VEXTORSE-379267 format. One record per residue: residue number from 0; x, y, z of N, C-alpha, C in turn. Coordinates in steps of 0.001 Angstrom, whole numbers, plus 500000, padded with zeros to 6 digits. Example, Ala and Ser with C-alpha at 12.3 -4.5 7.8 and 13.67 -1.06 7.14 Angstrom:
<pts>
<pt><n>0</n><n_c1>513190</n_c1><n_c2>494310</n_c2><n_c3>507800</n_c3><ca_c1>512300</ca_c1><ca_c2>495500</ca_c2><ca_c3>507800</ca_c3><c_c1>513200</c_c1><c_c2>496700</c_c2><c_c3>507800</c_c3></pt>
<pt><n>1</n><n_c1>512850</n_c1><n_c2>497750</n_c2><n_c3>507080</n_c3><ca_c1>513670</ca_c1><ca_c2>498940</ca_c2><ca_c3>507140</ca_c3><c_c1>512900</c_c1><c_c2>500030</c_c2><c_c3>507870</c_c3></pt>
</pts>
This chain:
<pts>
<pt><n>0</n><n_c1>828484</n_c1><n_c2>167383</n_c2><n_c3>823942</n_c3><ca_c1>830346</ca_c1><ca_c2>167422</ca_c2><ca_c3>823769</ca_c3><c_c1>831376</c_c1><c_c2>167399</c_c2><c_c3>825429</c_c3></pt>
<pt><n>1</n><n_c1>832175</n_c1><n_c2>166838</n_c2><n_c3>825254</n_c3><ca_c1>833017</ca_c1><ca_c2>166623</ca_c2><ca_c3>826547</ca_c3><c_c1>833597</c_c1><c_c2>167673</c_c2><c_c3>826360</c_c3></pt>
<pt><n>2</n><n_c1>834290</n_c1><n_c2>167778</n_c2><n_c3>827756</n_c3><ca_c1>835640</ca_c1><ca_c2>168527</ca_c2><ca_c3>828041</ca_c3><c_c1>836929</c_c1><c_c2>168725</c_c2><c_c3>827397</c_c3></pt>
<pt><n>3</n><n_c1>836993</n_c1><n_c2>167525</n_c2><n_c3>826766</n_c3><ca_c1>838305</ca_c1><ca_c2>167790</ca_c2><ca_c3>826346</ca_c3><c_c1>838423</c_c1><c_c2>168688</c_c2><c_c3>824761</c_c3></pt>
<pt><n>4</n><n_c1>836972</n_c1><n_c2>168166</n_c2><n_c3>824197</n_c3><ca_c1>836327</ca_c1><ca_c2>168652</ca_c2><ca_c3>822965</ca_c3><c_c1>836221</c_c1><c_c2>169855</c_c2><c_c3>823247</c_c3></pt>
<pt><n>5</n><n_c1>835359</n_c1><n_c2>170695</n_c2><n_c3>824214</n_c3><ca_c1>835466</ca_c1><ca_c2>171879</ca_c2><ca_c3>824006</ca_c3><c_c1>837131</c_c1><c_c2>172788</c_c2><c_c3>824120</c_c3></pt>
<pt><n>6</n><n_c1>837989</n_c1><n_c2>172233</n_c2><n_c3>824902</n_c3><ca_c1>838938</ca_c1><ca_c2>172307</ca_c2><ca_c3>825660</ca_c3><c_c1>839800</c_c1><c_c2>172947</c_c2><c_c3>823987</c_c3></pt>
<pt><n>7</n><n_c1>839973</n_c1><n_c2>171802</n_c2><n_c3>823593</n_c3><ca_c1>840598</ca_c1><ca_c2>171611</ca_c2><ca_c3>822029</ca_c3><c_c1>840039</c_c1><c_c2>172492</c_c2><c_c3>821046</c_c3></pt>
<pt><n>8</n><n_c1>839133</n_c1><n_c2>172983</n_c2><n_c3>820565</n_c3><ca_c1>838392</ca_c1><ca_c2>173784</ca_c2><ca_c3>820071</ca_c3><c_c1>838549</c_c1><c_c2>175095</c_c2><c_c3>820687</c_c3></pt>
<pt><n>9</n><n_c1>838663</n_c1><n_c2>175536</n_c2><n_c3>821770</n_c3><ca_c1>838933</ca_c1><ca_c2>176644</ca_c2><ca_c3>821505</ca_c3><c_c1>840837</c_c1><c_c2>177052</c_c2><c_c3>821709</c_c3></pt>
<pt><n>10</n><n_c1>841453</n_c1><n_c2>175870</n_c2><n_c3>822139</n_c3><ca_c1>843075</ca_c1><ca_c2>176246</ca_c2><ca_c3>821904</ca_c3><c_c1>842971</c_c1><c_c2>176098</c_c2><c_c3>820060</c_c3></pt>
<pt><n>11</n><n_c1>841814</n_c1><n_c2>175468</n_c2><n_c3>819655</n_c3><ca_c1>842236</ca_c1><ca_c2>175483</ca_c2><ca_c3>818414</ca_c3><c_c1>841945</c_c1><c_c2>176995</c_c2><c_c3>817495</c_c3></pt>
<pt><n>12</n><n_c1>840815</n_c1><n_c2>177640</n_c2><n_c3>818370</n_c3><ca_c1>840534</ca_c1><ca_c2>178960</ca_c2><ca_c3>817786</ca_c3><c_c1>841815</c_c1><c_c2>179986</c_c2><c_c3>818044</c_c3></pt>
<pt><n>13</n><n_c1>841714</n_c1><n_c2>180087</n_c2><n_c3>819163</n_c3><ca_c1>843463</ca_c1><ca_c2>180936</ca_c2><ca_c3>819848</ca_c3><c_c1>844362</c_c1><c_c2>180673</c_c2><c_c3>818855</c_c3></pt>
<pt><n>14</n><n_c1>844500</n_c1><n_c2>179806</n_c2><n_c3>818351</n_c3><ca_c1>845751</ca_c1><ca_c2>179430</ca_c2><ca_c3>817490</ca_c3><c_c1>845346</c_c1><c_c2>180511</c_c2><c_c3>816481</c_c3></pt>
<pt><n>15</n><n_c1>844355</n_c1><n_c2>179868</n_c2><n_c3>815723</n_c3><ca_c1>843545</ca_c1><ca_c2>180020</ca_c2><ca_c3>814482</ca_c3><c_c1>844055</c_c1><c_c2>181989</c_c2><c_c3>814371</c_c3></pt>
<pt><n>16</n><n_c1>843215</n_c1><n_c2>182739</n_c2><n_c3>815681</n_c3><ca_c1>843262</ca_c1><ca_c2>184239</ca_c2><ca_c3>815902</ca_c3><c_c1>844859</c_c1><c_c2>184355</c_c2><c_c3>815722</c_c3></pt>
<pt><n>17</n><n_c1>846435</n_c1><n_c2>183851</n_c2><n_c3>816119</n_c3><ca_c1>847436</ca_c1><ca_c2>184373</ca_c2><ca_c3>816212</ca_c3><c_c1>847385</c_c1><c_c2>183729</c_c2><c_c3>814892</c_c3></pt>
<pt><n>18</n><n_c1>847527</n_c1><n_c2>182811</n_c2><n_c3>814150</n_c3><ca_c1>847750</ca_c1><ca_c2>183175</ca_c2><ca_c3>813055</ca_c3><c_c1>847523</c_c1><c_c2>183894</c_c2><c_c3>812426</c_c3></pt>
<pt><n>19</n><n_c1>845931</n_c1><n_c2>184190</n_c2><n_c3>812518</n_c3><ca_c1>845213</ca_c1><ca_c2>185354</ca_c2><ca_c3>811801</ca_c3><c_c1>846218</c_c1><c_c2>187124</c_c2><c_c3>812046</c_c3></pt>
<pt><n>20</n><n_c1>846584</n_c1><n_c2>186915</n_c2><n_c3>812648</n_c3><ca_c1>847255</ca_c1><ca_c2>188688</ca_c2><ca_c3>813234</ca_c3><c_c1>848371</c_c1><c_c2>188774</c_c2><c_c3>812947</c_c3></pt>
<pt><n>21</n><n_c1>848813</n_c1><n_c2>187578</n_c2><n_c3>812495</n_c3><ca_c1>850457</ca_c1><ca_c2>187537</ca_c2><ca_c3>811848</ca_c3><c_c1>850188</c_c1><c_c2>188154</c_c2><c_c3>810825</c_c3></pt>
<pt><n>22</n><n_c1>849434</n_c1><n_c2>186972</n_c2><n_c3>810307</n_c3><ca_c1>849618</ca_c1><ca_c2>186944</ca_c2><ca_c3>808575</ca_c3><c_c1>849156</c_c1><c_c2>188778</c_c2><c_c3>808443</c_c3></pt>
<pt><n>23</n><n_c1>848102</n_c1><n_c2>189128</n_c2><n_c3>809073</n_c3><ca_c1>848019</ca_c1><ca_c2>190976</ca_c2><ca_c3>809291</ca_c3><c_c1>848622</c_c1><c_c2>191335</c_c2><c_c3>809219</c_c3></pt>
<pt><n>24</n><n_c1>849787</n_c1><n_c2>191059</n_c2><n_c3>810519</n_c3><ca_c1>850799</ca_c1><ca_c2>192110</ca_c2><ca_c3>810274</ca_c3><c_c1>851867</c_c1><c_c2>191710</c_c2><c_c3>809261</c_c3></pt>
<pt><n>25</n><n_c1>852048</n_c1><n_c2>190527</n_c2><n_c3>808670</n_c3><ca_c1>853273</ca_c1><ca_c2>190504</ca_c2><ca_c3>807558</ca_c3><c_c1>852237</c_c1><c_c2>191216</c_c2><c_c3>806035</c_c3></pt>
<pt><n>26</n><n_c1>851191</n_c1><n_c2>191044</n_c2><n_c3>805917</n_c3><ca_c1>850356</ca_c1><ca_c2>191895</ca_c2><ca_c3>805109</ca_c3><c_c1>850641</c_c1><c_c2>193286</c_c2><c_c3>805080</c_c3></pt>
<pt><n>27</n><n_c1>850577</n_c1><n_c2>194121</n_c2><n_c3>806031</n_c3><ca_c1>850821</ca_c1><ca_c2>195447</ca_c2><ca_c3>806380</ca_c3><c_c1>851853</c_c1><c_c2>195412</c_c2><c_c3>806290</c_c3></pt>
<pt><n>28</n><n_c1>853310</n_c1><n_c2>194745</n_c2><n_c3>806580</n_c3><ca_c1>854365</ca_c1><ca_c2>195205</ca_c2><ca_c3>806103</ca_c3><c_c1>854646</c_c1><c_c2>195010</c_c2><c_c3>804473</c_c3></pt>
<pt><n>29</n><n_c1>854002</n_c1><n_c2>194128</n_c2><n_c3>803642</n_c3><ca_c1>854430</ca_c1><ca_c2>193796</ca_c2><ca_c3>802745</ca_c3><c_c1>853897</c_c1><c_c2>195465</c_c2><c_c3>801693</c_c3></pt>
<pt><n>30</n><n_c1>852680</n_c1><n_c2>195632</n_c2><n_c3>802376</n_c3><ca_c1>852008</ca_c1><ca_c2>196533</ca_c2><ca_c3>801726</ca_c3><c_c1>852647</c_c1><c_c2>198010</c_c2><c_c3>801556</c_c3></pt>
<pt><n>31</n><n_c1>853560</n_c1><n_c2>198055</n_c2><n_c3>802908</n_c3><ca_c1>854133</ca_c1><ca_c2>199513</ca_c2><ca_c3>803286</ca_c3><c_c1>855312</c_c1><c_c2>199506</c_c2><c_c3>802018</c_c3></pt>
<pt><n>32</n><n_c1>856120</n_c1><n_c2>198184</n_c2><n_c3>802187</n_c3><ca_c1>857295</ca_c1><ca_c2>198198</ca_c2><ca_c3>801104</ca_c3><c_c1>856735</c_c1><c_c2>198451</c_c2><c_c3>799617</c_c3></pt>
<pt><n>33</n><n_c1>855660</n_c1><n_c2>197481</n_c2><n_c3>799326</n_c3><ca_c1>855249</ca_c1><ca_c2>198468</ca_c2><ca_c3>798086</ca_c3><c_c1>855008</c_c1><c_c2>199486</c_c2><c_c3>798057</c_c3></pt>
<pt><n>34</n><n_c1>853869</n_c1><n_c2>200278</n_c2><n_c3>798808</n_c3><ca_c1>854130</ca_c1><ca_c2>201572</ca_c2><ca_c3>798509</ca_c3><c_c1>855283</c_c1><c_c2>202685</c_c2><c_c3>798551</c_c3></pt>
<pt><n>35</n><n_c1>856020</n_c1><n_c2>201704</n_c2><n_c3>799397</n_c3><ca_c1>857421</ca_c1><ca_c2>202573</ca_c2><ca_c3>799342</ca_c3><c_c1>858377</c_c1><c_c2>202332</c_c2><c_c3>798311</c_c3></pt>
<pt><n>36</n><n_c1>858496</n_c1><n_c2>201636</n_c2><n_c3>797522</n_c3><ca_c1>858491</ca_c1><ca_c2>201409</ca_c2><ca_c3>796080</ca_c3><c_c1>858319</c_c1><c_c2>202179</c_c2><c_c3>795089</c_c3></pt>
<pt><n>37</n><n_c1>856747</n_c1><n_c2>202069</n_c2><n_c3>795185</n_c3><ca_c1>855939</ca_c1><ca_c2>202684</ca_c2><ca_c3>794030</ca_c3><c_c1>856463</c_c1><c_c2>203987</c_c2><c_c3>794049</c_c3></pt>
<pt><n>38</n><n_c1>856618</n_c1><n_c2>204628</n_c2><n_c3>795253</n_c3><ca_c1>856851</ca_c1><ca_c2>205992</ca_c2><ca_c3>795539</ca_c3><c_c1>858372</c_c1><c_c2>206360</c_c2><c_c3>795109</c_c3></pt>
<pt><n>39</n><n_c1>859095</n_c1><n_c2>205513</n_c2><n_c3>794983</n_c3><ca_c1>860880</ca_c1><ca_c2>206100</ca_c2><ca_c3>794395</ca_c3><c_c1>860907</c_c1><c_c2>205544</c_c2><c_c3>793120</c_c3></pt>
<pt><n>40</n><n_c1>859815</n_c1><n_c2>205090</n_c2><n_c3>792811</n_c3><ca_c1>859744</ca_c1><ca_c2>204835</ca_c2><ca_c3>791348</ca_c3><c_c1>858890</c_c1><c_c2>206136</c_c2><c_c3>790511</c_c3></pt>
<pt><n>41</n><n_c1>857664</n_c1><n_c2>206680</n_c2><n_c3>791211</n_c3><ca_c1>857582</ca_c1><ca_c2>207603</ca_c2><ca_c3>790948</ca_c3><c_c1>858137</c_c1><c_c2>209251</c_c2><c_c3>790931</c_c3></pt>
<pt><n>42</n><n_c1>858936</n_c1><n_c2>208990</n_c2><n_c3>792182</n_c3><ca_c1>859543</ca_c1><ca_c2>210453</ca_c2><ca_c3>792284</ca_c3><c_c1>858853</c_c1><c_c2>211031</c_c2><c_c3>793169</c_c3></pt>
<pt><n>43</n><n_c1>858458</n_c1><n_c2>210809</n_c2><n_c3>794412</n_c3><ca_c1>857786</ca_c1><ca_c2>211602</ca_c2><ca_c3>795300</ca_c3><c_c1>858461</c_c1><c_c2>212663</c_c2><c_c3>796056</c_c3></pt>
<pt><n>44</n><n_c1>858161</n_c1><n_c2>214131</n_c2><n_c3>796041</n_c3><ca_c1>858801</ca_c1><ca_c2>214826</ca_c2><ca_c3>796843</ca_c3><c_c1>859306</c_c1><c_c2>215905</c_c2><c_c3>795269</c_c3></pt>
<pt><n>45</n><n_c1>860172</n_c1><n_c2>216449</n_c2><n_c3>795670</n_c3><ca_c1>860995</ca_c1><ca_c2>218304</ca_c2><ca_c3>794831</ca_c3><c_c1>862060</c_c1><c_c2>217396</c_c2><c_c3>793696</c_c3></pt>
<pt><n>46</n><n_c1>862663</n_c1><n_c2>216080</n_c2><n_c3>794130</n_c3><ca_c1>863706</ca_c1><ca_c2>216216</ca_c2><ca_c3>792425</ca_c3><c_c1>863048</c_c1><c_c2>214880</c_c2><c_c3>792673</c_c3></pt>
<pt><n>47</n><n_c1>862780</n_c1><n_c2>214568</n_c2><n_c3>791287</n_c3><ca_c1>862636</ca_c1><ca_c2>213451</ca_c2><ca_c3>790100</ca_c3><c_c1>863280</c_c1><c_c2>212287</c_c2><c_c3>790602</c_c3></pt>
<pt><n>48</n><n_c1>863201</n_c1><n_c2>210896</n_c2><n_c3>790324</n_c3><ca_c1>864155</ca_c1><ca_c2>209813</ca_c2><ca_c3>790702</ca_c3><c_c1>864131</c_c1><c_c2>209344</c_c2><c_c3>789445</c_c3></pt>
<pt><n>49</n><n_c1>865219</n_c1><n_c2>208812</n_c2><n_c3>789306</n_c3><ca_c1>865952</ca_c1><ca_c2>208652</ca_c2><ca_c3>788712</ca_c3><c_c1>865579</c_c1><c_c2>206466</c_c2><c_c3>788362</c_c3></pt>
<pt><n>50</n><n_c1>864968</n_c1><n_c2>206322</n_c2><n_c3>789252</n_c3><ca_c1>864984</ca_c1><ca_c2>205137</ca_c2><ca_c3>789345</ca_c3><c_c1>864713</c_c1><c_c2>204177</c_c2><c_c3>788419</c_c3></pt>
<pt><n>51</n><n_c1>863635</n_c1><n_c2>204290</n_c2><n_c3>787342</n_c3><ca_c1>862740</ca_c1><ca_c2>204026</ca_c2><ca_c3>786675</ca_c3><c_c1>863895</c_c1><c_c2>204224</c_c2><c_c3>785480</c_c3></pt>
<pt><n>52</n><n_c1>865123</n_c1><n_c2>204973</n_c2><n_c3>785047</n_c3><ca_c1>865172</ca_c1><ca_c2>204910</ca_c2><ca_c3>784098</ca_c3><c_c1>866560</c_c1><c_c2>204148</c_c2><c_c3>783630</c_c3></pt>
<pt><n>53</n><n_c1>867045</n_c1><n_c2>203702</n_c2><n_c3>782211</n_c3><ca_c1>868429</ca_c1><ca_c2>203192</ca_c2><ca_c3>781796</ca_c3><c_c1>869701</c_c1><c_c2>203773</c_c2><c_c3>782443</c_c3></pt>
<pt><n>54</n><n_c1>870722</n_c1><n_c2>202696</n_c2><n_c3>782507</n_c3><ca_c1>872084</ca_c1><ca_c2>203395</ca_c2><ca_c3>782901</ca_c3><c_c1>872716</c_c1><c_c2>203884</c_c2><c_c3>782451</c_c3></pt>
<pt><n>55</n><n_c1>872751</n_c1><n_c2>205192</n_c2><n_c3>782932</n_c3><ca_c1>873861</ca_c1><ca_c2>206335</ca_c2><ca_c3>782057</ca_c3><c_c1>873454</c_c1><c_c2>207504</c_c2><c_c3>782369</c_c3></pt>
<pt><n>56</n><n_c1>872010</n_c1><n_c2>207072</n_c2><n_c3>782373</n_c3><ca_c1>870605</ca_c1><ca_c2>208294</ca_c2><ca_c3>782198</ca_c3><c_c1>871014</c_c1><c_c2>209307</c_c2><c_c3>783438</c_c3></pt>
<pt><n>57</n><n_c1>870731</n_c1><n_c2>210378</n_c2><n_c3>783222</n_c3><ca_c1>870454</ca_c1><ca_c2>211511</ca_c2><ca_c3>785098</ca_c3><c_c1>872136</c_c1><c_c2>211728</c_c2><c_c3>785004</c_c3></pt>
<pt><n>58</n><n_c1>873372</n_c1><n_c2>211254</n_c2><n_c3>784437</n_c3><ca_c1>875069</ca_c1><ca_c2>211462</ca_c2><ca_c3>785064</ca_c3><c_c1>874920</c_c1><c_c2>212890</c_c2><c_c3>784544</c_c3></pt>
<pt><n>59</n><n_c1>876245</n_c1><n_c2>213113</n_c2><n_c3>784638</n_c3><ca_c1>876428</ca_c1><ca_c2>214235</ca_c2><ca_c3>784157</ca_c3><c_c1>876803</c_c1><c_c2>214700</c_c2><c_c3>783005</c_c3></pt>
<pt><n>60</n><n_c1>876712</n_c1><n_c2>215715</n_c2><n_c3>782599</n_c3><ca_c1>876274</ca_c1><ca_c2>216261</ca_c2><ca_c3>781042</ca_c3><c_c1>878026</c_c1><c_c2>216889</c_c2><c_c3>780844</c_c3></pt>
<pt><n>61</n><n_c1>878518</n_c1><n_c2>216606</n_c2><n_c3>779871</n_c3><ca_c1>879800</ca_c1><ca_c2>217256</ca_c2><ca_c3>779045</ca_c3><c_c1>879730</c_c1><c_c2>218101</c_c2><c_c3>778246</c_c3></pt>
<pt><n>62</n><n_c1>879452</n_c1><n_c2>219195</n_c2><n_c3>777958</n_c3><ca_c1>879098</ca_c1><ca_c2>220424</ca_c2><ca_c3>777525</ca_c3><c_c1>880318</c_c1><c_c2>220762</c_c2><c_c3>776868</c_c3></pt>
<pt><n>63</n><n_c1>881751</n_c1><n_c2>220567</n_c2><n_c3>777106</n_c3><ca_c1>882944</ca_c1><ca_c2>221107</ca_c2><ca_c3>776413</ca_c3><c_c1>882876</c_c1><c_c2>220050</c_c2><c_c3>775178</c_c3></pt>
<pt><n>64</n><n_c1>882505</n_c1><n_c2>219057</n_c2><n_c3>774112</n_c3><ca_c1>882808</ca_c1><ca_c2>218534</ca_c2><ca_c3>772948</ca_c3><c_c1>882049</c_c1><c_c2>219301</c_c2><c_c3>772030</c_c3></pt>
</pts>
């Protein structure tokens, strides 16, 4: 193997490593976003979430009628 071939191989490996780091970062971001969506739908915390019910559900109740 000549020097140019070795240098090209090292550059390719570094580029692949950079792509892998970017892909890992994007994947983690997507996982965090999905986790947030699931917690919103499931209603984490003390008050239940109304994210997964139909329109008009959970509004004010008119008891005067």
